[in-house]
C-alpha positions as CSV (number, residue, x, y, z in Angstrom):
1,M,2.3,-31.1,33.7
2,K,2.1,-30.6,37.1
3,F,-1.0,-32.3,39.7
4,G,-3.5,-31.2,42.3
5,V,-5.8,-32.4,44.4
6,H,-9.3,-30.5,44.9
7,L,-11.7,-31.3,47.7
8,G,-14.8,-29.7,48.4
9,P,-15.6,-29.4,52.4
10,Q,-19.0,-30.6,52.1
11,F,-20.3,-33.4,54.2
12,L,-16.9,-33.8,56.0
13,T,-15.7,-32.9,59.1
14,I,-12.5,-31.0,59.9
15,E,-10.4,-34.3,60.6
16,E,-11.9,-35.8,57.5
17,L,-10.3,-32.9,55.3
18,R,-6.8,-32.7,57.4
19,H,-6.0,-36.0,56.8
20,G,-7.2,-35.5,53.6
21,W,-5.0,-32.6,53.0
22,H,-1.6,-34.4,54.7
23,Q,-2.5,-37.4,52.1
24,T,-2.0,-34.9,49.3
25,E,1.0,-33.7,50.2
26,Q,2.3,-37.0,51.7
27,L,1.6,-38.6,47.9
28,G,3.9,-35.6,46.2
29,F,0.7,-33.9,44.4
30,D,1.6,-30.2,43.6
31,W,-1.6,-28.4,44.3
32,L,-4.3,-28.6,46.9
33,S,-7.5,-26.5,46.8
34,V,-11.3,-26.0,48.4
35,W,-13.7,-24.1,46.8
36,D,-15.7,-20.9,47.5
37,H,-19.4,-21.8,49.1
38,F,-22.0,-21.8,52.1
39,Y,-23.9,-24.7,51.0
40,P,-22.8,-28.0,49.3
41,A,-22.7,-27.6,45.7
42,A,-25.4,-29.8,45.2
43,P,-28.4,-31.7,46.7
44,P,-29.3,-32.0,49.6
45,F,-28.2,-28.3,50.2
46,D,-28.8,-28.6,53.9
47,G,-25.7,-30.6,54.7
48,P,-22.3,-29.3,56.2
49,N,-20.4,-27.4,54.3
50,F,-17.1,-25.5,55.4
51,E,-15.8,-21.8,54.6
52,G,-13.3,-21.2,51.7
53,L,-11.1,-19.0,53.0
54,A,-11.2,-20.1,56.5
55,C,-10.0,-23.4,54.9
56,Q,-7.0,-21.9,52.5
57,A,-5.9,-21.0,56.2
58,A,-6.0,-24.0,57.8
59,M,-4.3,-25.7,54.7
60,A,-1.3,-22.9,54.7
61,V,-0.4,-24.0,58.4
62,E,-1.3,-27.8,57.8
63,T,0.7,-28.1,55.3
64,S,4.8,-27.1,54.2
65,K,5.0,-27.9,50.5
66,V,1.8,-28.0,48.3
67,R,0.6,-24.9,46.4
68,L,-2.8,-23.4,48.2
69,G,-5.6,-22.5,45.9
70,C,-9.3,-21.9,46.2
71,L,-11.4,-22.4,42.5
72,V,-12.6,-19.7,42.7
73,Y,-13.8,-17.4,45.4
74,C,-17.2,-15.4,44.0
75,A,-16.4,-12.1,43.2
76,G,-19.9,-11.2,44.3
77,Y,-19.4,-12.6,48.0
78,R,-16.5,-10.7,49.3
79,H,-15.0,-6.8,48.9
80,P,-11.5,-7.2,46.9
81,A,-9.8,-5.9,49.4
82,V,-10.7,-7.6,52.2
83,L,-9.7,-10.9,50.1
84,A,-6.8,-8.9,49.0
85,K,-6.0,-8.5,52.8
86,A,-6.7,-12.0,54.1
87,A,-5.3,-13.7,50.7
88,T,-1.8,-11.8,51.6
89,T,-2.4,-13.6,55.3
90,I,-2.5,-16.7,53.6
91,D,0.2,-16.1,51.9
92,H,2.6,-15.4,54.6
93,L,0.9,-18.3,56.6
94,S,2.2,-21.0,53.6
95,G,5.4,-19.5,53.6
96,G,4.6,-18.0,50.0
97,R,2.7,-20.7,48.4
98,L,-1.0,-19.2,47.5
99,E,-2.6,-19.5,44.7
100,L,-5.5,-17.2,44.3
101,G,-8.4,-18.0,42.6
102,L,-11.6,-15.6,40.9
103,G,-15.0,-16.2,39.3
104,A,-18.0,-14.5,38.9
105,G,-20.1,-16.7,40.9
106,W,-23.2,-18.9,40.2
107,H,-24.8,-20.9,43.2
108,Q,-27.7,-18.1,43.0
109,M,-29.5,-19.9,46.3
110,E,-26.4,-19.3,48.4
111,F,-26.4,-15.6,47.1
112,E,-30.5,-15.3,47.9
113,A,-30.4,-17.3,51.4
114,Y,-27.6,-14.5,52.0
115,G,-29.2,-11.4,51.0
116,L,-26.6,-11.2,48.8
117,P,-27.5,-9.6,45.0
118,F,-27.7,-11.8,42.1
119,E,-26.5,-9.8,39.3
120,P,-27.4,-11.0,35.4
121,P,-24.2,-12.6,34.1
122,G,-22.9,-9.4,32.5
123,V,-23.0,-7.4,35.7
124,R,-21.7,-10.4,37.4
125,L,-18.3,-10.2,34.6
126,R,-18.1,-6.6,35.4
127,R,-17.6,-7.1,39.5
128,L,-15.2,-9.9,38.6
129,A,-12.7,-8.3,36.6
130,E,-12.4,-5.0,38.7
131,S,-12.2,-7.6,41.7
132,V,-8.9,-8.9,40.0
133,E,-7.7,-5.3,39.4
134,V,-8.4,-4.1,42.9
135,V,-6.6,-7.5,44.3
136,R,-3.8,-6.8,41.8
137,L,-3.3,-3.0,42.8
138,L,-3.2,-4.1,46.6
139,F,-1.1,-7.1,46.3
140,T,2.1,-4.8,44.8
141,E,1.3,-1.7,44.8
142,E,2.2,0.8,48.1
143,T,-1.0,2.6,47.8
144,A,-3.6,2.1,45.5
145,D,-6.6,4.6,43.7
146,Y,-9.0,3.3,42.5
147,D,-12.5,4.4,40.7
148,G,-14.6,1.7,39.0
149,E,-18.3,1.0,38.7
150,F,-18.8,-0.8,42.0
151,Y,-15.4,-0.5,43.7
152,T,-13.2,2.9,45.1
153,L,-10.3,2.8,46.5
154,R,-8.1,6.0,48.2
155,Q,-4.9,5.6,49.0
156,A,-5.3,1.8,50.4
157,R,-2.5,0.1,51.8
158,N,-1.9,-3.7,52.0
159,T,0.8,-4.3,54.7
160,P,2.9,-5.9,54.9
161,K,2.5,-7.2,51.4
162,P,2.5,-10.9,50.3
163,L,5.8,-13.0,50.6
164,Q,5.7,-13.7,46.6
165,P,6.4,-10.2,44.9
166,H,3.4,-11.9,42.0
167,P,1.6,-14.5,43.6
168,R,-1.1,-15.4,40.8
169,I,-4.9,-14.9,40.1
170,W,-6.4,-17.3,38.6
171,V,-10.0,-16.5,36.6
172,G,-12.4,-19.5,36.3
173,A,-14.4,-18.9,33.3
174,R,-16.3,-20.7,30.7
175,G,-18.0,-18.6,28.1
176,P,-16.6,-16.8,25.5
177,K,-16.9,-12.9,27.2
178,A,-15.3,-14.9,30.6
179,L,-12.8,-16.6,28.6
180,A,-11.2,-13.0,27.1
181,L,-11.7,-11.9,30.6
182,A,-9.4,-14.6,31.8
183,G,-6.7,-14.1,29.3
184,R,-6.5,-10.2,29.8
185,L,-6.7,-10.0,33.4
186,G,-5.6,-13.3,34.8
187,D,-2.0,-14.8,35.0
188,G,-3.5,-18.1,34.9
189,W,-7.2,-20.0,34.2
190,N,-9.0,-22.9,35.1
191,V,-12.2,-24.7,33.9
192,A,-13.7,-27.5,35.2
193,Y,-15.6,-31.0,34.0
194,V,-14.8,-30.2,30.2
195,S,-13.6,-32.8,27.7
196,A,-9.8,-32.5,26.7
197,A,-11.2,-31.3,23.2
198,E,-13.4,-28.8,25.0
199,F,-10.2,-27.8,27.0
200,A,-8.5,-26.9,23.8
201,K,-10.9,-24.8,22.2
202,S,-11.2,-22.6,25.1
203,A,-7.2,-22.5,26.0
204,A,-7.0,-20.9,22.3
205,T,-9.7,-18.0,23.3
206,V,-7.9,-17.5,27.0
207,R,-4.3,-17.4,25.2
208,E,-5.1,-15.6,22.4
209,H,-6.2,-12.8,24.9
210,A,-3.2,-13.1,27.3
211,G,-0.8,-12.3,24.3
212,S,3.2,-13.1,24.9
213,R,2.7,-12.9,28.8
214,P,3.4,-15.8,31.2
215,F,-0.3,-17.3,31.6
216,V,-0.7,-20.7,32.9
217,T,-4.0,-22.9,32.3
218,G,-5.5,-25.6,34.6
219,V,-8.4,-28.2,34.6
220,N,-10.3,-29.8,37.1
221,V,-11.6,-33.4,36.4
222,G,-13.1,-36.2,37.9
223,L,-11.4,-39.5,39.1
224,V,-12.8,-42.9,39.4
225,G,-11.5,-46.4,40.3
226,D,-11.0,-49.2,37.8
227,V,-14.8,-50.3,37.4
228,A,-17.8,-50.7,35.0
229,A,-19.2,-48.5,33.2
230,E,-22.8,-48.5,35.0
231,D,-20.4,-48.4,38.6
232,K,-19.0,-45.2,37.3
233,E,-21.9,-43.1,36.9
234,R,-23.1,-44.4,40.1
235,F,-20.0,-43.3,42.0
236,L,-20.0,-40.1,40.3
237,R,-23.8,-39.6,41.1
238,E,-23.5,-40.1,44.6
239,R,-20.5,-38.1,45.1
240,F,-21.7,-34.7,42.9
241,G,-25.3,-35.4,42.6
242,A,-26.7,-33.1,39.8
243,A,-23.4,-31.6,39.3
244,A,-21.7,-35.1,38.4
245,P,-19.0,-34.3,35.9
246,V,-19.4,-35.8,32.4
247,A,-18.0,-39.1,31.4
248,E,-15.6,-37.1,29.2
249,A,-14.3,-35.1,32.0
250,T,-13.7,-37.9,34.4
251,L,-10.7,-39.8,34.5
252,S,-11.2,-43.9,34.7
253,G,-10.1,-47.4,34.0
254,S,-6.8,-48.9,34.5
255,S,-3.7,-46.4,35.0
256,A,-2.4,-47.1,31.2
257,E,-6.3,-45.9,30.6
258,V,-5.8,-43.0,33.1
259,I,-2.5,-41.9,31.4
260,D,-4.1,-42.0,27.6
261,Q,-6.2,-39.5,29.2
262,V,-4.7,-37.2,31.0
263,A,-2.2,-37.3,27.6
264,R,-5.0,-35.9,25.6
265,Y,-5.4,-32.9,28.4
266,A,-1.3,-32.1,28.1
267,E,-1.7,-32.5,24.1
268,A,-4.9,-29.8,24.7
269,G,-2.6,-27.5,26.5
270,A,-3.2,-28.1,30.1
271,D,-0.4,-27.0,32.4
272,W,-1.9,-28.3,35.3
273,L,-4.5,-31.0,36.0
274,V,-6.3,-31.4,39.0
275,V,-8.5,-34.0,40.6
276,A,-11.7,-33.0,42.3
277,L,-12.7,-35.2,45.2
278,R,-15.9,-35.8,47.0
279,V,-17.2,-37.8,49.8
280,P,-17.1,-40.7,50.5
281,L,-13.5,-40.5,49.8
282,E,-11.5,-43.5,48.3
283,P,-7.8,-43.1,49.7
284,E,-6.2,-46.1,47.2
285,V,-7.7,-44.6,43.7
286,L,-5.7,-41.4,45.3
287,E,-2.7,-43.2,46.2
288,R,-2.8,-45.3,42.4
289,F,-2.9,-41.8,40.7
290,A,-0.1,-40.9,42.4
291,T,2.1,-43.7,42.3
292,E,1.1,-44.9,38.9
293,V,0.2,-42.2,36.5
294,I,1.8,-38.5,37.6
295,P,5.1,-40.2,37.1
296,A,4.2,-40.9,33.6
297,F,4.4,-36.8,33.3
298,R,6.9,-36.0,35.5
């Protein structure tokens, strides 16, 4: 199992983000990611929040070893050819460390505020599928032609190609149709804040549709220090608001207890486990996880 940190760029200054990125790499994590939101993901929605593509590009030049992702870029926010071009640039900036996540999108307030159509779920899934196909074509083909419901390419070029021969495309998904799409089109699948039992059930669906080809799975979880139950609830509420992870998807307790909780995800088939952090950050909690929990799985 490999480990990462998912640091949402809300209610933080750029210097605080940089510090978090540097600490993640210095502690030996394998992965570092941001999200793709224009507003904070939970109230108050009028707070500061930085844009995902620009953050991923900044991470590329601020770090030197960790894999760099975004969980996940919303298919409805950008034309996939533009996203592929930007992602290729980030792969070069990072020396070949790009991980690209794509999802259908859910934050209706952002769509409406920015004048973007918030389509029905089925339409958003079809748009996501085309986005994955377009990005992959531009990553791999010298010229790309594509005729879809939403996108059209004519002898489209993406030069230079990514440094990696085949950058992984992760699909964020939950429902049955989305899980099938993730397995069919993605190189990886990520889901946030589910129990190990729920993860195992969803991962089985994804892998069934992925078949025998190489495929990786990942889960985002909360991380709380060794605190009492009432303090754990307050900790999550202060950082995540209404979007707080359920208790079953939050690592907490002593290092031995956290090791047991991580082991359940490993047994459920998770290749990657990514701890999601929100302000106020507690660097000592992350350091304890890196020095006392991760070594048990190396």
